[in-house]
C-alpha positions in Angstrom: 88.7 126.8 117.8 88.3 125.9 114.2 89.6 122.9 112.3 92.9 124.5 111.3 93.7 125.4 115.0 93.0 121.8 116.1 95.3 120.5 113.4 98.0 123.0 114.4 97.8 121.9 118.0 97.8 118.2 117.0 100.9 118.8 114.9 102.7 120.6 117.7 101.9 117.9 120.2 103.0 115.1 117.9 106.3 116.9 117.2 106.9 117.1 121.0 106.1 113.5 121.5 108.2 112.5 118.5 111.2 114.4 119.8 110.8 112.9 123.2 110.6 109.4 121.8 113.7 109.9 119.7 115.5 111.3 122.8 114.5 108.3 124.8 115.8 106.0 122.2 119.1 107.9 121.9 119.9 108.6 125.5 117.9 106.2 127.7 117.8 102.9 125.9 121.1 101.9 124.4 120.1 98.4 123.2 117.6 97.2 120.6 114.7 99.0 122.4 116.3 102.3 121.5 115.9 101.6 117.8 112.2 100.9 118.4 111.7 104.2 120.3 113.5 106.1 117.6 111.5 104.6 114.7 108.2 105.3 116.5 109.4 108.9 117.0 110.1 109.2 113.2 106.6 107.8 112.6 105.1 110.5 114.8 107.0 113.1 112.7 105.4 111.5 109.5 101.9 111.7 110.9 102.6 115.3 112.1 103.7 116.2 108.6 100.4 114.8 107.2 98.4 116.8 109.8 100.3 119.9 108.7 99.6 119.2 105.1 95.9 118.9 105.8 95.6 122.4 107.3 93.4 124.5 105.0 92.1 121.5 103.0 89.7 120.0 105.5 
């Protein structure tokens, strides 16, 4: 596995974790904790976007 493959796998895993955190915040926790889960999930999306942008440049 080269560096681009590792970044692609990391991006995919982070998208799955981000979607699961947003789903937890939306469906499982209906109080203030749901907002925290959703915001952390959006943060995972931002980091996955950075990993995707780094492919081919590292």
